C-alpha positions in Angstrom: 0.1 -0.1 -0.1 1.0 3.5 -0.8 1.2 6.1 1.8 -2.0 8.1 1.5 -4.2 5.1 0.1 -6.7 3.8 2.6 -7.2 0.5 3.9 -9.5 -1.6 1.9 -12.7 -2.3 4.0 -12.8 -5.5 5.9 -14.5 -8.1 4.1 -18.2 -8.9 4.9 -17.0 -11.9 7.4 -14.6 -10.0 9.1 -15.3 -8.3 12.2 -13.9 -5.1 12.7 -11.1 -4.8 15.4 -11.9 -3.3 18.7 -8.8 -2.9 20.1 -5.6 -2.3 18.7 -2.8 -4.8 19.2 -0.8 -2.5 21.8 -4.0 -2.1 24.0 -4.3 -6.0 24.4 -0.9 -6.6 25.5 -0.8 -7.7 29.2 -4.4 -7.6 29.3 -5.6 -11.1 30.8 -8.7 -11.9 32.7 -8.1 -15.4 33.0 -8.9 -17.4 36.2 -5.8 -19.7 35.3 -3.4 -17.1 35.8 -4.8 -16.4 39.5 -4.4 -20.3 40.3 -1.0 -20.2 38.7 -0.1 -17.3 40.8 -1.1 -19.3 43.9 1.4 -21.5 42.9 4.1 -19.1 42.4 3.1 -17.8 45.9 3.5 -21.0 47.6 7.2 -21.7 45.9 8.4 -18.3 46.9 7.1 -18.8 50.5 9.0 -22.3 50.5 11.8 -20.4 49.7 11.6 -17.8 52.3 11.0 -21.0 54.8 7.4 -19.7 55.4 6.0 -23.1 55.4 2.4 -22.2 56.6 2.1 -19.4 54.1 3.1 -22.0 51.5 0.4 -24.6 52.8 -2.3 -21.8 52.5 -1.0 -20.8 49.0 -1.3 -24.3 47.9 -4.4 -24.6 49.4 -6.0 -21.9 47.1 -4.5 -23.0 44.4 -6.3 -26.5 44.9 -9.5 -24.7 45.3 -9.3 -24.2 41.2 -10.7 -27.7 41.4 -9.2 -28.9 38.3 -7.3 -32.2 38.3 -3.8 -30.6 37.5 -4.1 -27.7 40.2 -4.8 -30.5 42.6 -2.0 -32.6 41.8 0.3 -29.5 41.7 -0.7 -28.5 45.3 -0.5 -32.1 46.5 2.9 -32.4 45.6 3.8 -28.9 47.1 2.1 -29.8 50.4 4.6 -33.1 50.0 7.2 -31.1 49.4 6.3 -28.5 52.4 6.3 -31.3 54.8 9.3 -32.9 54.0 11.1 -29.5 54.2 9.3 -28.9 57.7 10.5 -32.8 59.0 14.0 -32.6 57.6 15.1 -29.2 57.0 13.3 -27.2 59.8 14.4 -23.6 59.5 17.8 -24.2 58.1 18.1 -22.9 54.6 21.1 -23.7 52.2 23.9 -21.2 52.7 23.1 -19.7 49.1 19.2 -19.0 50.1 19.8 -15.5 49.5 21.8 -15.7 46.1 20.2 -16.3 42.7 16.6 -16.6 41.7 13.5 -18.0 43.6 13.9 -20.8 41.0 17.3 -21.2 41.5 17.1 -21.1 45.5 14.2 -23.5 45.4 16.5 -26.2 43.4 19.0 -25.6 45.7 17.1 -26.1 48.8 15.5 -29.7 47.4 19.2 -30.5 46.3 19.9 -29.6 50.3 17.1 -31.7 51.3 18.1 -34.7 49.2 21.6 -34.4 51.0 20.5 -34.4 53.9 18.1 -37.4 53.6 21.2 -39.5 51.9 23.5 -38.7 55.2 20.3 -40.0 57.2 20.2 -43.1 55.1 23.9 -43.6 55.5 23.9 -42.9 59.2 20.8 -45.6 59.4 22.8 -48.1 57.3 25.7 -47.7 60.0 23.5 -48.3 62.8 21.9 -51.1 61.1 25.1 -52.8 60.5 26.2 -52.4 64.3 22.6 -53.8 65.3 22.9 -56.7 62.9 26.3 -57.3 64.0 25.1 -57.0 68.0 22.2 -59.2 67.3 24.4 -62.0 65.9 26.8 -62.1 68.9 23.6 -62.3 71.2 22.5 -65.3 69.3 25.9 -66.7 69.9 25.7 -66.3 73.4 22.2 -67.6 73.7 23.4 -70.9 71.8 26.4 -71.2 74.0 24.3 -71.0 77.1 21.7 -73.4 75.8 24.4 -75.9 75.2 25.9 -75.0 78.4 22.5 -75.3 80.4 21.2 -78.1 78.5 24.6 -79.9 78.2 24.0 -80.7 74.6 24.9 -78.8 71.6 22.2 -77.3 69.4 21.4 -78.7 65.8 
């Protein structure tokens, strides 16, 4: 089109535009967005160690009623419970650095590290208990032999 020419009239099937594209940018009245915001609020609360606020935001996220929101909220609640149980108030040393996503990933990695340490500790304790049990069973076997005067079969 040359300057000065008018735009052709819209075809009969086309509706005239009601708003220009710049006016539409950033405008969304979507209920999906508010649920997503609740989930993000919960994750940000987890990053700050505000577990009750995270639980509250996750409950709000689940109120949306769709299956995906419920699954996300349940996973978030499970993560919150694990963080409370195993991390308490301890945040990773680098919790103040980086984006919320990076901090949350580091928090989960710290949780995994702590759980692996717990598993290793429990494994060592289990080995000690097994050795102790074996010694006790040997002692009982000898005691039976001495008491009954016959070797155990």
